[in-house]
Structures are given as structure tokens and as C-alpha cells.
C-alpha positions as CSV (number, residue, x, y, z in Angstrom):
1,M,-39.6,-1.9,-52.2
2,K,-38.1,-0.3,-49.1
3,I,-35.0,-2.0,-47.8
4,I,-32.3,-1.6,-45.2
5,I,-28.7,-1.9,-46.5
6,L,-26.7,-4.4,-44.3
7,Q,-23.2,-3.5,-45.8
8,N,-21.7,-0.7,-47.8
9,I,-22.7,-1.0,-51.4
10,K,-21.0,1.2,-54.0
11,G,-23.5,3.2,-55.9
12,L,-26.4,2.4,-53.5
13,G,-25.5,3.4,-49.9
14,Q,-23.9,2.8,-46.6
15,M,-24.7,0.2,-44.0
16,G,-27.9,1.1,-42.2
17,D,-29.3,3.3,-44.9
18,V,-33.0,2.9,-45.9
19,K,-33.5,2.9,-49.6
20,N,-36.2,2.3,-52.2
21,V,-35.1,-0.2,-54.9
22,S,-36.9,-2.2,-57.5
23,D,-38.6,-5.5,-56.3
24,G,-36.5,-7.6,-58.6
25,Y,-33.2,-6.1,-57.6
26,A,-34.0,-6.7,-53.9
27,R,-35.4,-10.2,-54.3
28,N,-32.9,-11.5,-56.9
29,F,-29.7,-9.8,-55.9
30,L,-29.6,-8.0,-52.5
31,F,-31.6,-10.5,-50.3
32,P,-29.9,-13.7,-51.5
33,K,-26.5,-12.2,-50.9
34,K,-27.5,-10.9,-47.5
35,M,-26.7,-7.4,-48.5
36,A,-30.1,-6.0,-47.5
37,K,-33.3,-6.9,-45.8
38,L,-36.9,-5.7,-45.9
39,A,-37.5,-2.5,-44.0
40,T,-40.1,-3.6,-41.4
41,D,-40.7,-1.6,-38.2
42,A,-38.9,-4.2,-36.1
43,A,-35.9,-4.2,-38.5
44,L,-35.7,-0.3,-38.5
45,K,-35.7,-0.3,-34.7
46,E,-32.9,-3.0,-34.7
47,I,-30.8,-0.9,-37.2
48,D,-31.3,2.2,-35.1
49,L,-30.0,0.4,-32.0
50,L,-27.1,-1.0,-34.0
51,K,-26.2,2.4,-35.3
52,K,-26.1,3.9,-31.8
53,K,-23.9,1.0,-30.6
54,L,-21.5,1.5,-33.5
55,E,-21.3,5.3,-33.0
56,T,-20.5,4.7,-29.3
57,A,-17.8,2.2,-30.2
58,R,-16.3,4.7,-32.8
59,T,-16.3,7.5,-30.3
60,L,-14.4,5.3,-27.8
61,E,-12.0,4.3,-30.5
62,R,-11.4,7.9,-31.5
63,E,-10.8,9.0,-27.9
64,G,-8.4,6.1,-27.3
65,A,-6.6,6.8,-30.6
66,A,-6.3,10.5,-29.7
67,K,-4.8,9.6,-26.3
68,W,-2.2,7.3,-28.0
69,A,-1.4,9.9,-30.7
70,E,-0.6,12.4,-27.9
71,Q,1.8,9.9,-26.3
72,L,3.3,9.0,-29.7
73,K,4.1,12.4,-31.0
74,D,7.4,12.6,-29.0
75,V,8.4,8.9,-29.7
76,I,11.3,8.1,-32.0
77,L,11.4,4.6,-33.5
78,E,14.9,3.5,-34.0
79,F,16.1,0.9,-36.6
80,T,19.6,-0.3,-37.3
81,R,20.5,-1.8,-40.7
82,K,23.6,-2.7,-42.6
83,A,24.3,0.1,-45.2
84,T,26.6,1.1,-48.0
85,K,29.1,4.0,-47.7
86,T,26.5,6.2,-49.5
87,G,23.9,5.6,-46.8
88,K,21.7,3.2,-48.7
89,I,20.5,0.3,-46.5
90,Y,20.5,-3.3,-47.7
91,S,17.3,-4.3,-45.9
92,A,14.6,-1.7,-46.4
93,I,12.3,-0.8,-43.6
94,T,8.7,-1.7,-44.6
95,K,5.3,-0.7,-43.4
96,E,5.1,-4.1,-41.6
97,D,8.3,-3.3,-39.7
98,I,7.0,0.1,-38.6
99,A,3.6,-1.4,-37.6
100,E,5.2,-4.2,-35.6
101,T,7.5,-1.7,-33.8
102,L,4.7,0.7,-33.1
103,T,2.5,-2.1,-31.7
104,K,5.4,-3.1,-29.4
105,Q,5.8,0.6,-28.4
106,F,2.1,0.7,-27.5
107,R,2.5,-2.4,-25.4
108,S,5.4,-0.8,-23.4
109,L,3.5,2.5,-23.0
110,R,0.5,0.6,-21.9
111,E,2.4,-1.3,-19.3
112,A,4.2,1.9,-18.1
113,T,0.8,3.8,-17.6
114,K,-1.0,0.7,-16.4
115,D,-3.6,1.1,-19.1
116,T,-5.8,-1.9,-20.1
117,A,-6.6,-0.8,-23.6
118,E,-5.1,-3.0,-26.4
119,F,-4.0,-1.2,-29.6
120,K,-2.6,-2.8,-32.7
121,V,-1.3,-0.9,-35.7
122,A,-2.1,-2.4,-39.1
123,P,0.5,-2.1,-41.8
124,E,-2.1,-0.5,-44.1
125,S,-2.4,2.4,-41.7
126,V,1.2,3.4,-42.2
127,S,1.8,6.0,-44.9
128,L,5.2,6.2,-46.6
129,D,4.1,8.6,-49.3
130,E,7.2,10.6,-49.7
131,H,9.4,7.5,-49.8
132,E,10.1,5.7,-53.0
133,G,8.2,2.5,-53.3
134,N,6.7,2.4,-49.9
135,H,10.0,1.5,-48.2
136,I,12.6,3.5,-46.3
137,K,15.9,2.8,-48.0
138,Q,18.2,5.5,-46.6
139,L,20.0,6.1,-43.3
140,G,18.8,9.2,-41.3
141,E,15.6,10.5,-39.9
142,H,12.3,10.1,-41.6
143,L,8.7,11.3,-40.8
144,V,5.9,8.7,-41.3
145,K,2.2,9.3,-41.0
146,V,0.2,6.6,-39.1
147,K,-3.6,6.6,-39.1
148,L,-4.8,5.4,-35.7
149,A,-8.5,5.9,-36.3
150,S,-10.7,7.2,-39.1
151,D,-9.9,10.8,-38.2
152,V,-6.8,10.5,-36.0
153,T,-3.4,10.6,-37.7
154,V,0.0,11.1,-36.0
155,E,3.4,11.7,-37.5
156,V,6.1,9.4,-36.1
157,K,9.8,10.1,-36.4
158,I,11.9,7.1,-37.5
159,K,15.7,7.1,-37.1
160,V,17.6,4.7,-39.2
161,S,21.2,4.2,-38.2
162,Q,24.0,2.0,-39.5
163,E,24.6,-1.3,-37.9
164,I,28.0,-1.4,-36.2
165,K,30.1,-4.5,-37.2
């Protein structure tokens, strides 16, 4: 039976792919869970139109992310924390802290450039690979990678200074 996959299915294919599967697999598993539908001429035209819209949206997202990445490459995010004499901070800087600060930075950049595009950074898009346990726990400057779109990544400099009493 020829079907159109409606969502990414591991081992079968990506959304919008047209595949041949057994009748029982389609009727008893894929169709009831709304994971696929029968590949009729009308459904194929609908999927083609949807793919074109998604590709246009992805292109716009990539262009916007590239623009934001260009503006962010010179930005330094500053955090102040209480720390020990050895430079270890008491309250670690997390992905959530970085994402929230970056989103605020985007907002202020947007207002300064009178741009209307909204951009929010998800904590999952922040990569703290070289830092132990996905937290920044030391004073100083750190480089963090932020994935703004599927193929747009920017390195952001983070400066952690000691809170003055």
C-alpha cells in the first residue's frame, strides 16, 4: 500500500515521504495513530504544497538566524555571581540563564534596529560541551555555542565576574 508519512518515523522515513508498506501495518498502526495517510492524487498535491510552504518558512528562519548571528558575534553576555577566593561561583550559570539573557539581548537589539522579527532562544540550543556538567561554575570568560537555526550556530562570549559586596 502506498502511503504518505505525516510525521518523522524512525526506521520508516521523514514527514512528507511517500512509501510502500504492508496493508496491515498501514491500517492497524499508521492510520489509527494519524502517522500516515493513503497516497491519493489529492493528498500528494496537498503534501507538495505543504513541503513548499515549510521550505519557504525554513529559508526565512535561516536568513533571520544568520542576521542575528552576525549581530551576536561581538556581544559579550555579562553575569555577576558570588564566588569563593579560588574563583568558583556559588550559583552556577545554566543553559536557562544564558537562553533568557540572550532572548533579552535579542529584544534590545530588535528595538535598537526597529526590527519586527521576534526571536527566542531555547535552553536546548545552548551548548556547554567543554564545561563540566552543563553549567559554568568558574569566574572568567567562556565561549558558548548557540544554535539559532538548523544550520546556523554562533559562539557567544560569556563573562562571569565576582559580585561586589
